[in-house]
N, C-alpha and C positions, 0 to 999 in steps of 0.2 A: 281729679286734680291732685297731685301729690304734694306734701307739705315741703316747702324749701326750707329744710333745717338750716343750711349754711347761712341763708339770708339772716334767719330770725336770730341765729347766734351770734353773726356779725353785727346786727342791730344791738342787741343787748351788750355786746363788748365795747361798741364806740359808745353807747350811753354811759356805761360804768365808767369808760375812760374820761368822758365829759365831765361826770360829776367828781372824779378824782382830780381833774385839772382844775377844777373851780375850787375845792379844798384848799388847794395849793396857792391858788392865787389870791383868794379872798381873806382879809385879815379878821372879820368877824364870822366864826365858823358857826355858830348859833344861828344867825339868822339864815345864813347860806343853806344849812341843814333844814331848816325849816321849811324853806322856800322849795328846797329840792323834794321833800316829803309831799309838799303841797302839791309840787308838779306832777309827782307819780301818783298820788291820790286822785288828781283831776284826768290825768292819763287814764288811769284803770276805769274810773267812772264812763269815759267817753267810750273806750273800747267795749266795756259792757253795754252800753247803748246800742252802740254799732252792731256787736254780735246779736242782740236781742232784735234789732230791725232787721238785720239780716236774715235772721230764722224766720221771721213773719213774712218778710218778702219771698222768701224761697218758698216757704208753707204756701201762701197764698197762690204763688206761680203754679206748683206742684198741682194743687186743686183744680185751677182753672184749666190746665192742661188735661188732668184726669176727667173732668167734666167734657172738654171739647172730645176727647178722643172716644169717652162713652157714647156720645151723641153720634159721633160719626159712625160707632159700630153698631148702634140702633138702626141708623139709617140705612148702612149697608145691609145688615140683616133682613130690614124691611123689604128693600129691592131684591134681594136674593128670594125671600118669601115670595114676591111677587113673581119673580121670573120661574120659579118652580111652580107655583100655581097655575101660570100660563101654560106651562107645560104640560102639567096635569090634565088641565082643560082641553088642550091641543090632542093630548093622547086619547082622552076619554072618546072625544068627538070622531077620530081616525078611527079607533077601534069599534065605535057603534055602527060606522058605516061598511064595515069589513064584512066579507062572506069568510064561509070557511075555507074557500078555496085558495083565498088571497093572505093565508096566515104567514106564509113566509114572506112575502112582500111587505106585511105590515111589521113583522119583526124588523126589517132592514129600515122601513120608514120610522119606526121607533128609535132604533139606533141613530138614525140622521138627526132627528127631532131632539134627542138627547144630548149628541154631540154639539149641536148647534147651541142649545142652551148653556151649556157647560162652557163653550167658547164665549157665548155673551158675557157668561159670568166673570170668566177670567178677562175678558178685555176691559169690563168695567172696574174690575180691582186693579188692574194695571193702569188704567187711566188714573185711577182715584191716589195710586201710589205715586203717579208722575206728577199729580197736582199738588200733592203733600210735598215732594221733594223741592217744587219750584216754590212752594210758598215757604219752605223752611229757609231757603236761599235767600 
């Protein structure tokens, strides 16, 4: 999000104009200047506290999001590893039952099983992406 410099400069100019107007209207300028400086100091203190809190809040939120993403990535990797392991087991079982004469048929069957597994992985990834989009909204 870009910094709105026009808004910031406008606020500074209005603040300075308010201080100058107060100087012109108040008969005891020493007390007025002391009050203005105390107000400026208090404002800067509050701004510092707000910036500090904002950074901590953003940092904490970023860590929480990072942990959630890492956990989801690990779960997704585990699901993919499970699907690939299932594919390997199925292919091993299919090839163990195959005769030398059926090699071409087994190659086609291997391609079908591989395509099926890839389709399952892609479908699961798309489903998770859609769920994440719904959760974000």
